[in-house]
N, C-alpha and C positions, 0 to 999 in steps of 0.2 A: 175851190177857193177855201171852202170850210176846212177841208183836209189840210190845206197849206197853212191856214191860221192855227189849226189845232196842232200841227207839227211844230210850228214856230213857238207856240205857247209851251208845248212840251219841252222843246229845246231850251227855252229861257228858264223854265222851271228846273230842268236838270242842271243847267249852268249855275242857277242860284243855290241849289242844294249842294253842288260840288264846292261852290265858293264858301258856303257856311261850314261845310265839312272840313275843308282845308284850313279855313280860318280858325276853327276850334282846335285842329291838330297843331297849328303854328302857335296858338296861344298856350296850349298845353305844354309844348316843347319849351317855350320861353319861360314858363313857370318852373319847369324842371331845371332849366339852365340857371335861373336865379337861385333856386335851392342849392344847386351844386356850387355856385359861386359863394354863397353864404357858408356852406360846409367847408369849402377850401379856405376861406378866411379863418374859420374856427380852427381848422387843422394847422394853418400857418402859425396862429397864436400858440397852439399847443406845442408845435415844433420849437418855437422860440423859447417857450418856457422850459422845454426839455434841454435845449442847448444851454440856457442859463443855469439849470440844475447841474448839468455836466460840468460847467465851468466852476460852479460853487463846490461841487464834489472834488474836483482836482485841487482847488485851493484848500479845502478841508484836509485832503490827504497830504498835501505838502506841509500844512501846519502840524498834522499828527506826526509826520516823519521828523520834523524839526524838534518837536517835543520829545519824541522817542530818543533822538540823538542826544538831546540835552540830558535826559534821564540816564542814559548810558554813560555819558561823560561826567556826570556829577561827582563820582568818587575819584576821578582822575587827579584832581588837584591835591587830594589827600595823598595819593600815591606819589605824586611828583615831589611834594614837600618831604615826605618820608624818604624818598630816594635822594633828595639833596642832603639830608642829614647823614645818610649812609655813605654817600660818595665823598663827603667832606673829610679830608685827612686831618690828623692832628697838626696844629701849627698853622692852619688856614682859618681865617675868620671872615665871614661875609658881612659887609656893611650895607649892601642893598641888593635886592632881587627885584627886577622889573620885567614885566611882560611887554616886549617891544613890538612883536608881531602877533599874528594869530596863534602860532605855535613856537615862538622864539622867546627864550628867557635870557636876560642880561644880568650877569653876576658882577658886582663890584665887591672887592675885598682886600684884605691884607694877609700876606703869608710871611712866615719866618724866612723862607728862601724861595728861589725860583723853582727848585726841585719839588717843593711842596705844591706849587701851582701845576707843574707837570703831572704830579701824582693825582691831583684833583681832576685834571683833564683826562687822564687814563681811566680813572674811576667813572667819569661821566661817559666815556666811550664804551665802557663795559656795562653800563647801566641798562636796566630794562625800560625805564621811563624817560630817559634823556639820551640824546645822541648828537653827533657832529659838533663837538666843542671846538670853538674857534677863539683863539687868544687875540684880543684887540690891543691891549696895552699892558706892559709890565714896567713899573718905575721903581727903581731902588733909590730910597732916600737915605742920605747920610745921617739925618737927624734921628730917624727911627731905626730900629734893628730889623726891618723887614722890607718887603716889596709890596707895593699896591698894584693891583691888577684889575683888568676888566676883560671878561670873556663872555661869549654867548654860546648857547646850546639850544638845540631844537627839542621841543617836547613831543613825546610819542603819544598818539591817541590810543585808546583802549584796544582797538583792533590791531594796530601796529605793535602794541606791547605784547599781545598774544603771539603774533607772528614772529616778533623778534626775541621771544623768550628763549627759544632754542639757540638762536644765533648769539644772544648775550651770554648764555651759559657756556657756549663753546669759546667765546672770547675771554670770559673770566678764567676758564680752565687754561687757556694759552698764557694769560698773564700770570696766573699762579705758577704754571710750569716754568715760564721764563724767569720768574723771581726765584723759584727754587733752584733752577739751574745756576743762576747767578750766585746764590748762597753757597751751593756745592763747589763752584769754581773758586770762590774766595777761600774756602777751607782748604 
């Protein structure tokens, strides 16, 4: 009987020690799990901050690209106005120049004759900074000795002007050759 009580006491004691041991292991694991959850929350916040920084970086790069594009295009308007002066033949006078679209210019003016307007359009077509002239209106008035006209032309950006440089030179050479051939034929 004593041995039976001693064995039962030893069994209860072993069960109690196992219970305490497993309890401390479970408590230790729960503590580790809580620490991992806290670290995961911290990492989630850091990932969110990194994503915000990436988005801010993309916006900054886009702004820099726009500023760079504006810096490159700043001298373009000077070239365009200079080109207008060079393409304007004698006997053609501009009364208004408006920018109607992003890269479209509208010219209103008076010319001594319709052929002068045609010459202006050919000059624009052979220009380095202007292209695609389109005549909208030509009105010959009996009161004045000229024709009023309205035409549009596209403005070439700096990159397009560099690309069209060779093509414009070839067109100008063709125009010169055609005009020289016409002079030779008349003589």
